[in-house]
mmCIF file of the C-alpha atoms, coordinates in Angstrom:
data_MODEL
# 
_entry.id   MODEL 
# 
loop_
_atom_site.group_PDB 
_atom_site.id 
_atom_site.type_symbol 
_atom_site.label_atom_id 
_atom_site.label_alt_id 
_atom_site.label_comp_id 
_atom_site.label_asym_id 
_atom_site.label_entity_id 
_atom_site.label_seq_id 
_atom_site.pdbx_PDB_ins_code 
_atom_site.Cartn_x 
_atom_site.Cartn_y 
_atom_site.Cartn_z 
_atom_site.occupancy 
_atom_site.B_iso_or_equiv 
_atom_site.pdbx_formal_charge 
_atom_site.auth_seq_id 
_atom_site.auth_comp_id 
_atom_site.auth_asym_id 
_atom_site.auth_atom_id 
_atom_site.pdbx_PDB_model_num 
ATOM 1  C CA . MET A 1 1  ? 0.007  -0.134 -0.129 1.00 0.00 ? 1  MET A CA 1 
ATOM 2  C CA . TYR A 1 2  ? 2.615  2.340  1.012  1.00 0.00 ? 2  TYR A CA 1 
ATOM 3  C CA . THR A 1 3  ? 6.010  3.113  -1.061 1.00 0.00 ? 3  THR A CA 1 
ATOM 4  C CA . ASP A 1 4  ? 9.153  4.852  -0.104 1.00 0.00 ? 4  ASP A CA 1 
ATOM 5  C CA . LYS A 1 5  ? 9.434  8.551  -0.969 1.00 0.00 ? 5  LYS A CA 1 
ATOM 6  C CA . THR A 1 6  ? 12.362 10.612 -1.144 1.00 0.00 ? 6  THR A CA 1 
ATOM 7  C CA . LEU A 1 7  ? 11.879 14.047 0.771  1.00 0.00 ? 7  LEU A CA 1 
ATOM 8  C CA . THR A 1 8  ? 14.067 16.892 1.258  1.00 0.00 ? 8  THR A CA 1 
ATOM 9  C CA . CYS A 1 9  ? 15.121 18.287 4.537  1.00 0.00 ? 9  CYS A CA 1 
ATOM 10 C CA . LYS A 1 10 ? 13.963 21.884 5.160  1.00 0.00 ? 10 LYS A CA 1 
ATOM 11 C CA . GLU A 1 11 ? 16.638 22.309 7.604  1.00 0.00 ? 11 GLU A CA 1 
ATOM 12 C CA . CYS A 1 12 ? 19.885 21.052 5.769  1.00 0.00 ? 12 CYS A CA 1 
ATOM 13 C CA . GLY A 1 13 ? 18.605 20.524 2.218  1.00 0.00 ? 13 GLY A CA 1 
ATOM 14 C CA . ALA A 1 14 ? 19.802 16.788 2.095  1.00 0.00 ? 14 ALA A CA 1 
ATOM 15 C CA . GLU A 1 15 ? 17.366 14.245 0.808  1.00 0.00 ? 15 GLU A CA 1 
ATOM 16 C CA . PHE A 1 16 ? 16.143 11.273 2.912  1.00 0.00 ? 16 PHE A CA 1 
ATOM 17 C CA . VAL A 1 17 ? 13.821 8.546  2.502  1.00 0.00 ? 17 VAL A CA 1 
ATOM 18 C CA . PHE A 1 18 ? 10.539 8.347  4.066  1.00 0.00 ? 18 PHE A CA 1 
ATOM 19 C CA . THR A 1 19 ? 9.958  4.582  4.156  1.00 0.00 ? 19 THR A CA 1 
ATOM 20 C CA . ALA A 1 20 ? 6.770  2.498  3.596  1.00 0.00 ? 20 ALA A CA 1 
ATOM 21 C CA . GLY A 1 21 ? 7.041  1.568  7.248  1.00 0.00 ? 21 GLY A CA 1 
ATOM 22 C CA . GLU A 1 22 ? 7.416  4.976  8.538  1.00 0.00 ? 22 GLU A CA 1 
ATOM 23 C CA . GLN A 1 23 ? 4.454  6.155  6.402  1.00 0.00 ? 23 GLN A CA 1 
ATOM 24 C CA . GLU A 1 24 ? 2.598  3.249  8.012  1.00 0.00 ? 24 GLU A CA 1 
ATOM 25 C CA . PHE A 1 25 ? 3.425  4.194  11.390 1.00 0.00 ? 25 PHE A CA 1 
ATOM 26 C CA . TYR A 1 26 ? 2.463  7.919  10.798 1.00 0.00 ? 26 TYR A CA 1 
ATOM 27 C CA . ALA A 1 27 ? -1.279 6.668  9.452  1.00 0.00 ? 27 ALA A CA 1 
ATOM 28 C CA . GLU A 1 28 ? -1.695 4.464  12.565 1.00 0.00 ? 28 GLU A CA 1 
ATOM 29 C CA . ARG A 1 29 ? -0.916 7.472  14.881 1.00 0.00 ? 29 ARG A CA 1 
ATOM 30 C CA . GLY A 1 30 ? -3.238 9.646  12.798 1.00 0.00 ? 30 GLY A CA 1 
ATOM 31 C CA . PHE A 1 31 ? -0.384 12.101 11.526 1.00 0.00 ? 31 PHE A CA 1 
ATOM 32 C CA . VAL A 1 32 ? -1.302 13.795 8.274  1.00 0.00 ? 32 VAL A CA 1 
ATOM 33 C CA . ASN A 1 33 ? 1.781  15.464 7.521  1.00 0.00 ? 33 ASN A CA 1 
ATOM 34 C CA . GLU A 1 34 ? 4.906  14.065 6.084  1.00 0.00 ? 34 GLU A CA 1 
ATOM 35 C CA . PRO A 1 35 ? 8.228  14.664 8.091  1.00 0.00 ? 35 PRO A CA 1 
ATOM 36 C CA . GLN A 1 36 ? 9.880  17.877 6.902  1.00 0.00 ? 36 GLN A CA 1 
ATOM 37 C CA . ARG A 1 37 ? 13.436 17.133 8.442  1.00 0.00 ? 37 ARG A CA 1 
ATOM 38 C CA . CYS A 1 38 ? 15.838 14.327 8.226  1.00 0.00 ? 38 CYS A CA 1 
ATOM 39 C CA . LYS A 1 39 ? 16.766 12.095 11.188 1.00 0.00 ? 39 LYS A CA 1 
ATOM 40 C CA . ALA A 1 40 ? 20.086 14.040 12.131 1.00 0.00 ? 40 ALA A CA 1 
ATOM 41 C CA . CYS A 1 41 ? 18.171 17.477 11.964 1.00 0.00 ? 41 CYS A CA 1 
ATOM 42 C CA . ARG A 1 42 ? 15.120 15.941 14.061 1.00 0.00 ? 42 ARG A CA 1 
ATOM 43 C CA . ASP A 1 43 ? 17.533 14.613 16.771 1.00 0.00 ? 43 ASP A CA 1 
ATOM 44 C CA . ALA A 1 44 ? 19.516 17.813 16.810 1.00 0.00 ? 44 ALA A CA 1 
ATOM 45 C CA . ARG A 1 45 ? 16.425 19.842 17.318 1.00 0.00 ? 45 ARG A CA 1 
ATOM 46 C CA . LYS A 1 46 ? 15.168 17.414 20.218 1.00 0.00 ? 46 LYS A CA 1 
ATOM 47 C CA . ASN A 1 47 ? 18.622 17.657 21.881 1.00 0.00 ? 47 ASN A CA 1 
ATOM 48 C CA . ASN A 1 48 ? 18.504 21.624 21.716 1.00 0.00 ? 48 ASN A CA 1 
ATOM 49 C CA . ALA A 1 49 ? 15.110 21.637 23.316 1.00 0.00 ? 49 ALA A CA 1 
ATOM 50 C CA . ARG A 1 50 ? 16.417 19.656 26.372 1.00 0.00 ? 50 ARG A CA 1 
ATOM 51 C CA . PRO A 1 51 ? 18.486 21.635 28.916 1.00 0.00 ? 51 PRO A CA 1 
ATOM 52 C CA . GLN A 1 52 ? 21.862 20.161 29.585 1.00 0.00 ? 52 GLN A CA 1 
ATOM 53 C CA . ARG A 1 53 ? 22.171 18.529 32.844 1.00 0.00 ? 53 ARG A CA 1 
ATOM 54 C CA . GLU A 1 54 ? 24.660 19.825 35.368 1.00 0.00 ? 54 GLU A CA 1 
ATOM 55 C CA . MET A 1 55 ? 27.084 17.353 36.299 1.00 0.00 ? 55 MET A CA 1 
ATOM 56 C CA . PHE A 1 56 ? 29.244 17.545 39.683 1.00 0.00 ? 56 PHE A CA 1 
ATOM 57 C CA . THR A 1 57 ? 32.680 15.822 40.522 1.00 0.00 ? 57 THR A CA 1 
ATOM 58 C CA . ALA A 1 58 ? 33.109 13.817 43.473 1.00 0.00 ? 58 ALA A CA 1 
ATOM 59 C CA . THR A 1 59 ? 35.418 11.208 44.730 1.00 0.00 ? 59 THR A CA 1 
ATOM 60 C CA . CYS A 1 60 ? 34.370 7.547  44.741 1.00 0.00 ? 60 CYS A CA 1 
ATOM 61 C CA . ALA A 1 61 ? 33.840 6.367  48.224 1.00 0.00 ? 61 ALA A CA 1 
ATOM 62 C CA . SER A 1 62 ? 34.990 2.685  47.168 1.00 0.00 ? 62 SER A CA 1 
ATOM 63 C CA . CYS A 1 63 ? 37.849 3.123  44.683 1.00 0.00 ? 63 CYS A CA 1 
ATOM 64 C CA . GLY A 1 64 ? 38.793 6.733  45.012 1.00 0.00 ? 64 GLY A CA 1 
ATOM 65 C CA . ALA A 1 65 ? 38.422 7.483  41.442 1.00 0.00 ? 65 ALA A CA 1 
ATOM 66 C CA . GLU A 1 66 ? 36.902 10.663 40.187 1.00 0.00 ? 66 GLU A CA 1 
ATOM 67 C CA . ALA A 1 67 ? 33.150 10.274 39.407 1.00 0.00 ? 67 ALA A CA 1 
ATOM 68 C CA . LYS A 1 68 ? 30.784 12.581 37.737 1.00 0.00 ? 68 LYS A CA 1 
ATOM 69 C CA . VAL A 1 69 ? 27.239 12.694 39.198 1.00 0.00 ? 69 VAL A CA 1 
ATOM 70 C CA . PRO A 1 70 ? 24.130 14.560 38.099 1.00 0.00 ? 70 PRO A CA 1 
ATOM 71 C CA . PHE A 1 71 ? 23.309 15.614 41.743 1.00 0.00 ? 71 PHE A CA 1 
ATOM 72 C CA . GLN A 1 72 ? 25.111 17.776 44.440 1.00 0.00 ? 72 GLN A CA 1 
ATOM 73 C CA . PRO A 1 73 ? 27.079 15.424 46.505 1.00 0.00 ? 73 PRO A CA 1 
ATOM 74 C CA . ARG A 1 74 ? 26.740 15.775 50.436 1.00 0.00 ? 74 ARG A CA 1 
ATOM 75 C CA . GLU A 1 75 ? 29.257 15.039 52.907 1.00 0.00 ? 75 GLU A CA 1 
ATOM 76 C CA . ASP A 1 76 ? 27.065 12.790 54.963 1.00 0.00 ? 76 ASP A CA 1 
ATOM 77 C CA . ARG A 1 77 ? 26.485 10.300 52.014 1.00 0.00 ? 77 ARG A CA 1 
ATOM 78 C CA . PRO A 1 78 ? 28.911 8.206  50.037 1.00 0.00 ? 78 PRO A CA 1 
ATOM 79 C CA . VAL A 1 79 ? 29.257 8.663  46.251 1.00 0.00 ? 79 VAL A CA 1 
ATOM 80 C CA . TYR A 1 80 ? 30.477 5.800  43.857 1.00 0.00 ? 80 TYR A CA 1 
ATOM 81 C CA . CYS A 1 81 ? 31.669 5.937  40.525 1.00 0.00 ? 81 CYS A CA 1 
ATOM 82 C CA . SER A 1 82 ? 29.595 4.014  37.837 1.00 0.00 ? 82 SER A CA 1 
ATOM 83 C CA . GLU A 1 83 ? 31.692 0.745  38.192 1.00 0.00 ? 83 GLU A CA 1 
ATOM 84 C CA . CYS A 1 84 ? 31.582 0.581  41.991 1.00 0.00 ? 84 CYS A CA 1 
ATOM 85 C CA . PHE A 1 85 ? 27.737 1.377  41.899 1.00 0.00 ? 85 PHE A CA 1 
ATOM 86 C CA . ALA A 1 86 ? 27.192 -1.357 39.544 1.00 0.00 ? 86 ALA A CA 1 
ATOM 87 C CA . LYS A 1 87 ? 29.088 -3.888 41.671 1.00 0.00 ? 87 LYS A CA 1 
ATOM 88 C CA . MET A 1 88 ? 27.323 -2.891 44.617 1.00 0.00 ? 88 MET A CA 1 
ATOM 89 C CA . LYS A 1 89 ? 23.837 -3.115 42.777 1.00 0.00 ? 89 LYS A CA 1 
ATOM 90 C CA . GLU A 1 90 ? 24.883 -6.671 41.668 1.00 0.00 ? 90 GLU A CA 1 
ATOM 91 C CA . GLU A 1 91 ? 25.892 -7.882 45.042 1.00 0.00 ? 91 GLU A CA 1 
ATOM 92 C CA . GLN A 1 92 ? 22.607 -6.640 46.544 1.00 0.00 ? 92 GLN A CA 1 
ATOM 93 C CA . MET A 1 93 ? 20.581 -9.039 44.240 1.00 0.00 ? 93 MET A CA 1 
# 
Protein backbone atom coordinates (compact mmCIF):
# COMPACT_ATOMS: atom_id res chain seq x y z
CA MET A 1 0.00 0.00 0.00
CA TYR A 2 2.80 2.45 0.91
CA THR A 3 5.95 3.04 -1.12
CA ASP A 4 9.20 4.70 -0.13
CA LYS A 5 9.33 8.45 -0.85
CA THR A 6 12.38 10.65 -1.17
CA LEU A 7 11.90 13.94 0.67
CA THR A 8 14.13 17.00 1.09
CA CYS A 9 15.01 18.24 4.58
CA LYS A 10 13.89 21.84 5.11
CA GLU A 11 16.72 22.35 7.61
CA CYS A 12 19.84 21.10 5.80
CA GLY A 13 18.55 20.45 2.28
CA ALA A 14 19.64 16.79 2.27
CA GLU A 15 17.44 14.15 0.72
CA PHE A 16 16.11 11.40 2.98
CA VAL A 17 13.81 8.43 2.49
CA PHE A 18 10.38 8.36 4.11
CA THR A 19 10.00 4.59 4.15
CA ALA A 20 6.78 2.65 3.67
CA GLY A 21 7.07 1.45 7.28
CA GLU A 22 7.39 5.01 8.56
CA GLN A 23 4.39 6.06 6.47
CA GLU A 24 2.35 3.24 7.97
CA PHE A 25 3.47 4.26 11.47
CA TYR A 26 2.41 7.87 10.77
CA ALA A 27 -0.98 6.72 9.46
CA GLU A 28 -1.61 4.48 12.51
CA ARG A 29 -0.97 7.42 14.82
CA GLY A 30 -3.17 9.77 12.80
CA PHE A 31 -0.34 12.01 11.59
CA VAL A 32 -1.32 13.69 8.33
CA ASN A 33 1.84 15.67 7.52
CA GLU A 34 5.01 14.11 6.15
CA PRO A 35 8.23 14.73 8.06
CA GLN A 36 10.03 17.88 6.96
CA ARG A 37 13.42 17.19 8.56
CA CYS A 38 15.87 14.33 8.16
CA LYS A 39 16.65 12.10 11.16
CA ALA A 40 19.86 13.97 12.00
CA CYS A 41 18.12 17.37 12.01
CA ARG A 42 15.17 16.01 14.05
CA ASP A 43 17.56 14.58 16.64
CA ALA A 44 19.56 17.82 16.81
CA ARG A 45 16.37 19.81 17.27
CA LYS A 46 15.20 17.53 20.10
CA ASN A 47 18.55 17.75 21.88
CA ASN A 48 18.57 21.55 21.66
CA ALA A 49 15.18 21.67 23.38
CA ARG A 50 16.45 19.69 26.37
CA PRO A 51 18.38 21.57 29.02
CA GLN A 52 21.86 20.23 29.59
CA ARG A 53 22.16 18.45 32.95
CA GLU A 54 24.67 19.91 35.34
CA MET A 55 27.23 17.32 36.39
CA PHE A 56 29.20 17.45 39.64
CA THR A 57 32.60 15.96 40.37
CA ALA A 58 33.06 13.73 43.43
CA THR A 59 35.51 11.14 44.71
CA CYS A 60 34.29 7.55 44.74
CA ALA A 61 33.91 6.30 48.31
CA SER A 62 34.95 2.79 47.26
CA CYS A 63 37.89 3.07 44.86
CA GLY A 64 38.86 6.75 45.19
CA ALA A 65 38.48 7.50 41.48
CA GLU A 66 36.90 10.69 40.20
CA ALA A 67 33.18 10.31 39.51
CA LYS A 68 30.80 12.60 37.63
CA VAL A 69 27.30 12.59 39.10
CA PRO A 70 24.09 14.48 38.19
CA PHE A 71 23.45 15.64 41.76
CA GLN A 72 25.20 17.81 44.34
CA PRO A 73 27.20 15.41 46.55
CA ARG A 74 26.69 15.76 50.31
CA GLU A 75 29.30 15.13 52.97
CA ASP A 76 27.05 12.78 54.97
CA ARG A 77 26.43 10.32 52.09
CA PRO A 78 28.95 8.30 50.06
CA VAL A 79 29.21 8.75 46.28
CA TYR A 80 30.32 5.93 43.99
CA CYS A 81 31.68 5.85 40.45
CA SER A 82 29.64 4.00 37.83
CA GLU A 83 31.67 0.80 38.11
CA CYS A 84 31.55 0.58 41.91
CA PHE A 85 27.85 1.46 41.93
CA ALA A 86 27.14 -1.34 39.44
CA LYS A 87 29.14 -3.81 41.58
CA MET A 88 27.18 -2.84 44.68
CA LYS A 89 23.86 -3.25 42.87
CA GLU A 90 24.95 -6.66 41.60
CA GLU A 91 25.91 -7.81 45.11
CA GLN A 92 22.51 -6.78 46.50
CA MET A 93 20.65 -9.08 44.09
